Backbone as numpy.savetxt, mean C-alpha at the origin, in Angstrom:
# Nx Ny Nz CAx CAy CAz Cx Cy Cz
6.23 3.29 -15.88 4.60 3.80 -14.87 4.74 4.47 -14.05
4.15 5.39 -13.49 4.46 5.54 -11.69 3.21 4.94 -11.15
3.68 4.73 -10.14 2.62 3.93 -9.18 2.63 4.67 -7.92
1.44 4.94 -7.03 1.40 5.34 -5.89 1.58 4.40 -4.89
1.74 4.42 -3.66 1.25 3.46 -2.74 0.50 4.35 -1.32
-0.22 3.84 -1.02 -0.70 4.36 0.14 -0.36 3.64 1.32
0.53 3.54 2.40 0.84 2.35 3.30 0.10 2.97 4.13
0.53 3.43 1.07 0.23 4.30 2.12 0.62 2.72 2.19
0.52 2.74 3.67 1.80 2.82 3.54 1.85 1.75 3.09
3.45 2.69 1.71 4.20 2.67 1.51 4.66 2.42 1.14
3.43 -0.32 2.49 3.48 -1.18 2.14 3.78 -1.77 1.84
3.42 0.87 0.38 3.38 -0.25 -0.09 4.38 -0.98 1.05
5.55 -4.23 -0.42 6.85 -3.99 -0.40 6.80 -5.52 0.71
5.42 -3.20 0.43 5.03 -3.81 1.23 4.67 -3.16 1.56
6.19 -5.48 0.78 6.24 -4.21 1.03 5.72 -4.14 1.31
4.78 -2.50 0.27 4.33 -1.74 -0.34 4.18 -1.81 0.27
3.78 -1.44 1.73 2.79 -1.39 2.24 2.88 -1.05 4.00
1.53 -0.71 4.41 1.34 -0.31 4.86 1.82 0.30 6.53
2.21 -0.90 7.44 3.54 -0.10 7.77 3.95 1.15 8.21
3.29 1.90 6.97 4.15 3.26 7.27 2.99 4.12 7.83
2.93 4.86 8.79 2.18 5.79 9.44 2.43 7.01 9.02
0.96 7.64 8.42 1.55 9.20 7.43 1.33 10.30 8.69
1.49 11.20 7.78 1.63 12.62 8.35 0.58 13.28 7.63
-0.02 14.49 8.12 -0.42 15.19 7.58 0.32 16.85 6.71
0.39 16.67 5.66 1.01 17.80 4.93 0.98 19.22 5.70
1.98 19.72 5.33 2.93 19.74 5.09 4.17 18.83 5.75
3.53 18.00 6.15 4.77 17.07 7.04 4.39 15.94 6.69
5.38 15.16 6.22 5.55 13.65 5.33 6.40 12.69 6.62
5.79 11.65 6.09 6.41 10.16 6.69 7.35 9.80 5.42
8.44 9.35 6.11 9.65 8.60 5.19 9.92 7.39 5.86
9.59 6.34 5.38 10.28 4.83 6.06 10.85 4.23 4.94
11.74 3.31 5.94 12.51 2.12 4.80 12.09 1.02 5.25
10.91 0.28 4.44 10.67 -1.15 4.86 11.14 -1.71 3.64
11.94 -2.69 4.43 12.20 -3.70 3.63 12.98 -3.43 1.92
14.00 -2.11 2.62 14.52 -1.47 1.48 13.77 -1.10 0.33
12.30 -0.63 0.81 11.99 0.29 -0.25 11.47 1.46 0.56
12.03 2.65 0.03 11.46 3.89 0.58 10.15 3.99 0.72
9.01 4.48 1.56 7.79 4.84 1.29 7.72 6.26 2.18
6.76 7.00 0.98 6.95 8.65 1.49 5.53 8.60 1.39
5.01 8.80 2.60 3.64 8.85 2.98 2.77 10.50 3.33
2.00 10.63 3.39 1.14 12.04 3.99 -0.45 11.69 3.93
-0.94 12.83 4.56 -2.61 12.94 4.39 -2.79 14.50 3.87
-3.65 14.45 3.13 -4.16 15.75 2.53 -5.35 16.36 3.46
-5.43 17.54 3.95 -6.69 17.89 4.58 -6.61 19.43 4.60
-5.75 19.77 2.96 -6.21 21.18 2.86 -7.42 21.64 2.30
-8.27 22.11 2.15 -9.13 22.82 1.57 -9.30 23.20 0.10
-8.00 23.98 -0.16 -7.80 24.27 -1.56 -7.23 23.22 -2.82
-7.98 23.41 -3.68 -7.60 22.14 -4.68 -5.95 21.84 -5.09
-5.40 20.77 -5.17 -4.39 20.76 -5.05 -4.23 19.93 -6.59
-3.27 20.70 -7.53 -3.56 20.00 -9.14 -2.04 19.08 -9.05
-0.97 19.29 -8.37 0.39 18.49 -8.60 0.89 18.14 -7.27
1.34 16.80 -7.13 2.42 16.43 -6.23 3.31 15.80 -6.77
4.66 16.53 -6.51 5.58 15.77 -6.85 6.18 15.00 -5.62
7.49 13.99 -5.92 7.90 13.59 -4.93 9.39 13.83 -5.24
10.39 14.35 -4.68 11.87 14.86 -4.82 12.73 14.12 -4.19
13.64 13.68 -4.62 15.24 12.94 -3.89 16.17 13.80 -4.10
17.35 13.39 -3.18 18.96 14.19 -2.85 19.54 13.71 -2.21
20.81 13.81 -2.51 21.85 13.00 -1.32 22.08 14.10 -0.63
21.61 15.26 -0.82 21.58 16.61 0.12 20.34 17.23 0.84
20.30 17.58 1.90 19.07 17.99 2.84 18.53 19.39 2.30
19.17 20.05 1.28 18.94 21.38 1.10 19.00 21.64 -0.31
19.58 21.07 -0.97 19.83 21.38 -2.44 19.83 20.02 -3.28
19.55 20.44 -4.61 20.02 19.46 -5.63 18.79 18.28 -5.67
17.87 18.54 -5.46 16.46 17.73 -5.19 16.12 17.81 -6.63
16.27 16.54 -7.55 15.08 16.29 -8.41 13.76 15.35 -8.44
13.06 15.34 -9.03 11.77 14.65 -9.00 11.93 13.33 -9.62
11.20 12.58 -8.78 11.37 10.71 -9.37 9.96 10.46 -9.24
9.23 11.29 -9.39 7.71 10.57 -9.58 6.62 11.52 -9.33
5.37 11.22 -9.24 4.04 11.89 -8.91 3.06 11.60 -8.26
2.00 11.67 -8.10 0.90 10.88 -7.63 -0.10 10.91 -9.03
-1.41 9.99 -8.77 -2.16 10.05 -10.36 -3.23 10.91 -9.05
-3.74 10.92 -7.96 -4.36 11.44 -7.58 -4.57 12.49 -6.25
-4.04 13.55 -6.11 -3.53 14.50 -5.46 -3.75 14.79 -4.30
-5.47 14.87 -4.45 -6.25 15.37 -3.73 -7.00 14.04 -2.62
-6.49 12.83 -3.11 -6.80 11.72 -2.42 -6.47 12.08 -0.69
-6.73 11.69 0.28 -6.75 12.21 1.77 -5.53 11.05 2.27
-5.35 10.34 1.68 -4.25 9.05 2.27 -3.50 8.91 0.86
-2.25 9.52 0.98 -1.56 9.19 -0.23 -0.39 8.91 -0.06
0.38 8.57 -1.09 1.77 8.42 -0.75 2.78 7.79 -2.37
3.97 7.44 -2.17 4.60 6.82 -3.06 5.77 6.05 -3.05
6.29 5.15 -3.64 7.15 3.91 -3.05 8.48 4.16 -4.25
9.35 4.53 -3.71 10.90 5.05 -4.41 11.33 3.32 -4.39
11.35 2.63 -5.53 12.22 0.93 -5.84 13.35 1.41 -6.10
14.16 2.33 -6.24 15.32 2.45 -7.19 15.97 3.90 -6.32
15.99 3.69 -5.00 16.97 4.62 -4.21 18.33 3.98 -4.36
19.17 4.91 -4.91 20.71 4.86 -4.96 21.56 4.48 -3.79
20.47 5.35 -2.64 21.36 4.58 -1.20 19.78 5.10 -0.53
19.90 3.84 0.75 18.77 4.39 1.97 19.34 5.56 2.62
20.26 6.23 2.45 20.13 7.32 3.18 19.98 8.89 2.37
19.33 8.70 1.28 19.15 9.87 0.54 17.86 10.65 1.47
17.56 12.01 0.70 16.61 13.04 1.79 15.38 12.76 1.12
14.24 13.26 1.18 13.00 13.08 0.29 12.45 14.39 0.58
11.83 15.18 -0.37 10.08 15.82 0.18 9.20 15.74 -0.86
8.39 16.60 -0.57 7.01 16.99 -1.72 6.49 17.68 -1.83
6.57 18.18 -3.42 6.43 19.68 -3.62 4.79 19.40 -4.55
3.97 20.66 -3.28 2.88 20.61 -3.74 2.34 21.39 -4.38
1.72 21.30 -5.52 1.13 22.77 -6.05 -0.42 23.02 -6.55
-0.81 24.03 -5.76 -2.13 24.45 -5.68 -2.98 24.85 -6.90
-4.16 24.76 -7.33 -4.90 25.65 -8.09 -4.76 27.02 -7.95
-4.24 27.82 -8.77 -4.36 29.13 -8.80 -2.65 29.70 -8.94
-1.53 28.85 -8.82 -0.43 29.03 -8.84 0.27 28.87 -7.74
-0.20 29.11 -6.32 0.74 28.76 -5.38 1.62 27.40 -5.27
2.57 27.19 -4.34 2.57 25.77 -4.08 3.60 25.99 -2.57
4.07 24.69 -2.39 4.64 24.51 -0.86 5.94 23.57 -1.22
6.79 23.22 -0.48 7.67 22.22 -0.27 7.71 21.83 0.86
7.50 20.45 1.26 7.63 19.68 2.49 8.88 19.81 3.27
9.25 19.85 4.37 10.56 19.60 4.94 11.17 18.54 4.22
12.58 18.24 4.48 13.10 16.94 3.88 13.54 16.26 5.08
13.43 14.97 4.20 13.55 13.94 5.74 14.18 12.39 4.95
15.24 12.22 5.60 15.86 10.89 5.56 15.12 9.48 6.00
14.90 8.09 5.22 13.95 7.39 5.72 14.41 7.04 7.35
13.26 6.21 7.77 13.39 5.63 9.02 13.30 4.18 8.87
14.04 3.29 9.02 14.04 2.03 8.83 12.98 1.66 10.04
12.19 0.92 9.69 10.64 0.07 9.96 10.91 -1.60 9.55
11.13 -2.29 10.63 11.78 -3.76 10.53 10.13 -4.52 10.78
9.47 -3.37 11.57 8.04 -4.18 12.01 7.02 -4.83 11.54
7.20 -3.49 10.58 5.78 -3.37 9.64 5.42 -4.35 8.89
6.32 -4.98 7.86 6.29 -5.98 6.66 7.05 -7.32 7.18
7.20 -8.22 7.15 8.27 -9.03 7.25 7.95 -10.52 6.13
9.20 -11.52 5.86 8.78 -12.37 5.14 7.73 -13.40 6.02
7.01 -13.86 5.75 5.82 -14.99 6.28 5.77 -16.25 5.93
6.00 -17.15 6.73 5.75 -18.37 6.81 4.41 -19.07 7.24
3.92 -20.02 6.72 2.55 -20.88 7.37 3.22 -21.42 8.89
1.93 -21.28 9.62 2.67 -21.61 10.93 1.67 -23.40 11.02
1.71 -24.17 11.43 1.22 -25.81 11.22 -0.16 -25.73 10.92
-0.71 -26.64 9.99 -1.91 -26.27 9.82 -2.53 -25.40 9.48
-2.32 -24.03 8.94 -2.50 -22.85 8.83 -2.61 -22.67 7.23
-3.53 -22.63 6.66 -3.62 -22.29 5.23 -4.36 -21.28 4.72
-4.43 -20.70 3.54 -4.95 -19.21 3.06 -6.27 -19.83 2.69
-6.12 -21.21 1.94 -7.38 -21.20 1.52 -9.01 -21.36 2.30
-9.71 -20.65 1.82 -11.13 -21.11 1.69 -11.64 -22.43 2.36
-12.30 -23.11 3.13 -12.73 -24.52 3.31 -13.84 -24.88 2.72
-14.81 -23.80 1.90 -15.98 -23.98 1.27 -16.51 -23.17 0.39
-16.95 -23.65 -0.68 -16.91 -22.53 -2.13 -17.97 -21.64 -1.77
-17.68 -20.25 -2.78 -18.71 -19.39 -2.56 -19.82 -19.98 -2.76
-21.07 -19.37 -2.23 -22.41 -20.04 -2.21 -23.08 -19.09 -3.55
-22.70 -17.81 -3.58 -23.33 -17.12 -4.57 -22.46 -16.63 -5.59
-21.19 -17.25 -5.90 -20.10 -16.48 -6.68 -19.29 -15.56 -5.85
-18.38 -15.11 -6.92 -17.22 -14.31 -5.58 -17.78 -13.55 -4.89
-17.34 -13.32 -4.08 -17.94 -12.01 -3.13 -16.69 -11.35 -2.59
-16.32 -9.85 -3.17 -15.26 -9.58 -2.79 -15.08 -9.23 -1.02
-14.02 -9.26 -0.77 -13.86 -8.08 0.44 -14.25 -7.23 0.72
-14.97 -6.43 1.71 -15.36 -4.96 2.25 -14.06 -4.46 2.89
-13.05 -5.25 2.98 -11.90 -4.73 3.62 -10.29 -4.86 3.10
-10.17 -6.01 2.33 -9.15 -5.89 1.25 -9.75 -6.51 -0.16
-9.31 -5.15 -0.97 -10.06 -5.44 -2.31 -8.92 -4.89 -3.29
-9.19 -4.92 -4.32 -8.14 -4.01 -5.43 -8.95 -2.88 -6.22
-8.33 -1.82 -6.20 -9.02 -0.39 -6.60 -9.21 -0.39 -8.14
-9.68 0.73 -8.87 -9.56 0.82 -9.93 -8.42 0.63 -10.96
-7.07 1.47 -10.16 -5.81 0.92 -10.61 -5.13 -0.23 -10.62
-5.95 -1.39 -10.04 -5.70 -2.54 -9.69 -4.87 -2.79 -8.30
-4.25 -1.70 -7.74 -3.43 -1.69 -6.48 -4.27 -2.28 -5.21
-4.23 -2.84 -4.12 -4.68 -3.57 -3.25 -5.09 -2.28 -2.10
-6.11 -2.26 -1.85 -6.81 -1.54 -0.72 -7.03 -2.34 0.37
-6.34 -1.81 1.48 -6.78 -2.16 2.93 -7.75 -1.23 3.69
-9.25 -1.48 3.67 -9.81 -0.60 4.42 -10.65 -1.02 5.69
-10.34 -0.63 6.79 -10.75 -0.85 7.84 -11.54 0.08 8.88
-12.03 0.90 8.23 -12.60 2.05 9.09 -13.85 2.08 9.48
-14.39 0.90 9.14 -15.62 0.30 9.77 -15.10 -0.40 11.17
-14.15 -1.14 11.15 -13.95 -1.87 12.36 -12.52 -1.17 13.07
-12.23 -0.04 13.06 -10.93 0.60 13.30 -11.25 0.33 14.83
-9.85 0.55 15.45 -10.14 0.27 17.15 -9.15 -0.69 17.56
-9.26 -1.65 16.60 -8.72 -3.26 17.19 -7.24 -3.21 16.67
-6.18 -4.09 17.14 -5.12 -4.25 15.99 -5.09 -5.76 15.29
-4.75 -5.42 13.97 -4.78 -6.05 13.07 -3.81 -6.64 12.23
-3.58 -7.44 11.72 -2.67 -8.27 11.20 -2.90 -8.77 10.06
-2.36 -9.16 8.88 -2.76 -9.55 7.63 -1.60 -10.37 6.78
-2.02 -11.65 6.79 -0.85 -12.16 5.71 -1.44 -12.61 4.29
-0.70 -12.30 3.37 -1.06 -12.66 1.97 -0.30 -13.97 1.29
-1.00 -14.52 0.44 -0.49 -15.91 -0.35 -0.85 -15.91 -1.56
0.02 -16.32 -2.56 -0.55 -16.56 -4.07 -1.70 -17.78 -4.02
-1.48 -17.88 -5.51 -2.80 -18.76 -5.58 -2.30 -20.50 -5.26
-0.80 -20.64 -5.02 -0.57 -21.83 -4.59 -0.12 -22.17 -3.42
-0.64 -21.21 -2.62 -0.76 -20.97 -0.99 0.82 -20.50 -0.66
1.70 -20.14 -1.52 2.70 -19.69 -0.99 2.84 -18.32 -0.33
3.17 -18.32 0.68 3.32 -16.47 1.41 4.31 -15.95 0.80
3.43 -14.46 0.65 4.28 -13.27 -0.21 4.55 -12.16 0.51
4.03 -12.09 1.83 4.27 -11.30 2.53 3.29 -11.32 3.99
3.53 -10.31 5.04 2.99 -10.14 6.11 2.87 -8.77 6.80
2.03 -8.36 6.82 1.76 -6.90 7.44 1.41 -7.36 9.29
2.61 -7.14 9.86 2.60 -7.89 11.25 1.63 -6.95 12.07
1.60 -5.75 12.14 0.56 -4.79 12.51 0.34 -3.67 11.78
-0.91 -3.38 11.43 -1.65 -2.66 10.72 -1.76 -1.06 11.71
-1.30 -0.29 11.18 -1.14 1.05 11.85 -1.83 2.16 10.90
-2.36 2.22 9.99 -3.55 2.99 9.72 -4.87 2.12 8.92
-6.03 2.76 9.50 -7.46 2.06 8.97 -7.72 2.20 7.20
-6.66 2.81 6.86 -6.58 3.41 5.29 -5.41 3.06 4.50
-5.16 1.71 4.02 -3.77 1.79 3.06 -4.02 1.12 1.58
-2.97 1.29 0.86 -3.05 1.09 -0.51 -1.77 0.53 -0.90
-1.65 -0.66 -1.07 -0.34 -1.73 -1.47 -0.41 -1.76 -2.97
0.57 -1.40 -3.64 0.87 -1.33 -5.09 1.08 -2.60 -5.29
0.18 -2.91 -6.78 0.41 -4.34 -7.04 1.79 -4.96 -7.60
3.02 -4.06 -7.91 4.11 -4.62 -7.98 4.80 -5.47 -7.03
3.93 -5.27 -5.50 4.39 -5.80 -4.63 4.04 -7.57 -4.71
3.10 -7.68 -5.68 2.64 -8.91 -5.43 3.35 -9.44 -6.50
4.12 -9.35 -7.34 5.31 -10.18 -8.20 4.41 -10.05 -9.70
3.19 -10.55 -9.15 2.63 -11.02 -10.81 1.31 -10.87 -10.81
0.35 -10.88 -12.16 -0.80 -11.04 -11.90 -1.58 -12.61 -11.41
-2.82 -12.68 -11.44 -3.63 -13.68 -10.54 -4.37 -13.31 -9.35
-4.50 -14.38 -9.22 -5.44 -14.78 -7.75 -4.27 -14.59 -6.47
-4.89 -13.88 -5.35 -3.99 -14.00 -4.32 -5.09 -14.17 -3.23
-4.72 -14.41 -1.77 -5.66 -15.11 -0.93 -5.13 -14.11 0.44
-5.60 -13.62 1.17 -5.48 -13.27 2.55 -6.07 -13.94 3.82
-5.32 -13.72 4.77 -5.94 -14.15 6.04 -5.82 -12.77 7.16
-6.89 -12.30 7.66 -7.04 -11.10 8.23 -7.18 -11.30 9.48
-6.24 -10.96 10.68 -6.75 -11.30 11.91 -7.06 -9.81 12.84
-7.63 -10.68 13.60 -8.30 -9.22 14.91 -7.68 -9.63 16.39
-6.28 -9.04 16.80 -6.07 -9.48 18.11 -5.74 -10.88 18.10
-4.97 -11.54 16.67 -4.49 -12.92 16.70 -5.78 -13.76 16.54
-7.10 -13.47 16.47 -8.07 -14.12 16.02 -8.85 -14.15 14.55
-9.07 -14.67 14.16 -9.03 -14.97 12.33 -10.93 -14.04 12.39
-10.55 -12.93 11.51 -11.35 -12.15 11.19 -12.05 -12.02 9.73
-11.18 -12.99 8.83 -11.69 -13.12 7.60 -10.76 -13.77 6.62
-10.93 -14.67 5.91 -10.43 -14.87 4.66 -10.88 -14.77 3.48
-10.42 -14.46 2.35 -10.99 -14.04 1.32 -9.67 -13.98 0.45
-10.01 -13.49 -0.90 -9.25 -13.52 -2.17 -9.42 -11.89 -3.26
-8.78 -11.76 -3.59 -8.57 -10.77 -4.58 -7.93 -11.03 -5.90
-8.53 -10.33 -6.91 -7.76 -10.83 -8.28 -6.83 -9.44 -8.62
-5.66 -9.40 -9.29 -4.92 -8.49 -9.91 -4.90 -9.28 -11.57
-5.09 -8.46 -12.18 -5.35 -8.25 -13.58 -3.93 -8.20 -14.26
-3.50 -8.92 -15.56 -2.39 -8.19 -16.31 -2.35 -6.95 -16.74
-1.52 -6.15 -16.91 -1.63 -4.73 -17.25 -2.49 -4.35 -18.52
-3.14 -3.97 -18.35 -4.60 -3.39 -19.26 -5.48 -4.00 -19.51
-6.06 -4.92 -18.36 -6.80 -5.58 -17.95 -7.71 -5.13 -16.99
-8.94 -5.50 -16.72 -9.24 -5.16 -15.57 -10.60 -5.83 -14.96
-10.84 -5.80 -13.45 -12.10 -6.99 -13.34 -11.25 -8.55 -12.97
-12.29 -9.21 -12.69 -12.48 -10.36 -12.61 -12.21 -11.11 -13.92
-11.32 -12.27 -13.93 -11.30 -13.16 -15.32 -12.52 -13.65 -15.84
-12.83 -13.56 -17.18 -14.09 -14.59 -17.43 -14.19 -16.00 -16.67
-15.32 -16.21 -16.31 -15.29 -17.95 -15.86 -14.89 -17.33 -14.50
-14.68 -16.55 -14.18 -13.82 -16.45 -12.60 -14.93 -16.45 -11.25
-16.27 -15.76 -12.05 -17.28 -15.46 -10.79 -17.74 -16.27 -9.98
-17.56 -17.32 -10.76 -18.23 -18.44 -9.70 -16.68 -19.42 -9.19
-15.94 -18.94 -9.20 -14.74 -19.61 -8.59 -14.46 -20.52 -7.29
-14.48 -21.32 -7.36 -14.25 -22.20 -5.68 -13.15 -22.45 -5.16
-12.72 -22.18 -3.90 -11.77 -22.00 -3.69 -10.90 -22.59 -2.40
């Protein structure tokens, strides 16, 4: 199954995600985050895009092969994660096909290593992802970090952009999953595969090191959507 990441980025990883600053087509950003290659871009074309394919080659000019495509090519913030790159020194480009038959290729790029974006994270003394009180009127999803229709995790900070944000993710047993030390884009999508399994996950959102929000989200198993039965009033 082809899965988009808008780290986006990244990342997605971090991963898939974020982490990866996006450029505007026909320019792309290609980053190596935790050995996952995140190709990302923004769409500002007025023309309708029919297809976006991501291509990879060991050569910067030829022998490119398509390794995947995105499900929603007209999304303003878009991207793809290559989890199976044979080498960190491969070249990447994006093929864009417009309605009417015209098309473009972006310039090819090698990944730039980004070690600061997403790192393994441990809990500091006394820090816990769990909220200390029950949800008063049932589970209320965060408006900043939540799952989309494809069950990937969306980070949307447009309403509060301008500050310096960081995010820590934890599984239901309070084990650290990963951390985005510096959120560089107001809108990112992290592929669900970066969370490794279905279930509840928690996050802590910081604004300049100060707690902004603690909340949770649910990633269902393949083929299922939404919050599991009986969990709407879950206490955590």
